[in-house]
C-alpha positions in Angstrom: 52.3 21.4 -24.3 49.6 22.3 -21.8 50.3 25.6 -19.7 48.4 26.9 -16.6 48.2 30.6 -16.3 47.0 32.0 -12.8 46.4 35.2 -11.8 45.8 35.6 -8.0 44.0 38.5 -5.8 43.2 38.7 -2.5 39.8 37.1 -2.5 40.1 35.1 -5.8 41.8 33.2 -8.2 41.7 32.7 -11.9 43.4 30.2 -14.0 43.4 29.4 -17.6 44.7 26.0 -19.6 46.0 26.6 -23.2 47.4 23.8 -25.2 48.7 24.4 -28.5 51.2 27.0 -30.1 51.7 30.8 -29.6 50.5 31.3 -33.6 48.2 28.7 -32.5 46.8 28.7 -29.2 43.6 26.4 -27.9 41.7 27.5 -24.7 41.3 24.4 -22.9 39.5 25.8 -19.6 39.2 28.6 -17.7 37.5 30.0 -14.4 37.6 32.6 -11.7 36.9 31.3 -8.3 36.5 32.6 -5.0 38.5 31.8 -1.9 36.1 30.4 0.5 34.7 32.5 3.0 35.4 32.5 6.8 38.5 30.3 6.1 41.5 31.5 8.5 44.9 32.2 6.3 46.4 28.6 6.6 43.1 26.6 6.1 42.8 29.1 2.9 46.5 28.4 1.9 45.7 24.7 2.3 42.5 25.1 0.0 44.1 26.9 -2.9 47.1 24.3 -2.6 44.7 21.4 -3.0 42.9 23.3 -5.8 46.1 23.8 -8.0 47.0 20.3 -7.3 43.9 19.2 -8.9 44.5 21.3 -11.9 48.1 20.1 -12.5 46.7 16.7 -12.4 43.7 16.8 -14.2 45.2 18.8 -17.2 48.7 17.1 -17.1 50.4 20.6 -17.2 53.4 21.1 -18.0 54.4 24.8 -17.1 53.1 27.3 -14.9 52.8 31.0 -15.2 51.4 33.4 -12.5 50.7 36.8 -13.9 52.5 38.9 -11.4 51.4 42.0 -9.4 51.7 45.3 -10.6 50.6 47.8 -8.1 51.6 48.9 -4.6 53.9 46.3 -3.2 52.6 47.0 0.2 49.9 46.1 2.7 47.5 43.5 3.7 45.8 42.7 0.3 49.3 42.4 -1.3 50.8 40.0 1.3 47.6 37.7 0.9 47.9 37.6 -2.9 51.8 36.7 -2.8 51.0 34.2 0.1 48.6 32.4 -2.2 50.9 32.6 -4.8 53.4 30.6 -3.0 50.9 27.8 -2.9 51.3 27.7 -6.9 55.2 27.0 -6.6 54.6 24.5 -3.8 52.3 22.7 -5.9 54.3 22.8 -8.8 57.2 21.4 -6.6 55.3 18.6 -5.5 54.3 17.9 -9.1 58.1 18.0 -10.2 57.4 20.9 -12.5 60.6 23.1 -12.7 58.8 25.5 -15.3 57.0 28.0 -13.2 57.5 31.5 -14.2 56.1 34.9 -12.9 55.6 37.6 -15.1 54.3 41.2 -15.9 52.3 42.5 -18.8 55.2 43.8 -20.3 57.2 40.6 -20.2 54.3 38.8 -21.1 53.5 41.1 -24.5 57.3 40.7 -25.1 57.4 37.2 -25.2 54.1 37.2 -27.4 56.1 39.0 -30.0 54.8 42.6 -29.2 56.7 45.8 -27.8 57.6 45.0 -24.2 54.7 47.3 -22.9 51.7 45.7 -21.4 49.1 48.1 -23.2 49.9 46.1 -26.2 48.4 42.9 -25.2 45.1 44.9 -25.4 45.8 46.9 -28.6 48.1 45.0 -30.6 47.9 41.3 -30.2 45.5 39.3 -32.5 43.2 37.4 -29.9 41.0 35.7 -32.8 42.2 32.6 -31.9 40.6 32.6 -28.6 36.9 32.2 -29.4 35.0 35.1 -27.7 38.1 36.6 -26.1 36.7 40.0 -25.8 34.0 38.9 -23.8 36.1 37.8 -20.7 36.3 39.8 -17.7 40.3 41.6 -17.3 41.3 39.0 -14.7 40.8 36.4 -17.2 42.4 37.8 -20.2 45.5 38.1 -17.6 45.5 34.4 -16.7 44.9 33.8 -20.8 47.8 36.2 -21.8 49.6 34.5 -19.0 49.5 30.9 -20.2 49.9 31.8 -23.9 53.1 33.4 -23.4 54.7 30.3 -22.3 53.2 28.2 -25.5 56.2 27.1 -27.9 
């Protein structure tokens, strides 16, 4: 089962596609892409919708996990992130996907068999199944963990 993990910010997004199982995950693709500069919000949202649509089609995605925001839930940066995350739900609906989840680190940790605290993802999760995991930046790690949490 292929799972798409998404981690949005107000300036870029990171995605990871995983296949396999929780005990034997396989990283298929991962990238961090900046939103186009100079786009007004409606055009940026449309661009992002098309990006997610292409990922769903190209990788035959069956489930999507959005790494939920865990900071201050006010302000323009938060609003822009949530608006872009909404495009993930819209793309999923356009593809007939019902399995779309938004998870914070504690939930991801719990779903990966750890104690329900986000810190355990960095300290207790055996990531050796994902080649070069430690070399990835934090956003990429979060998108990998998100996808990984929904593998069977």
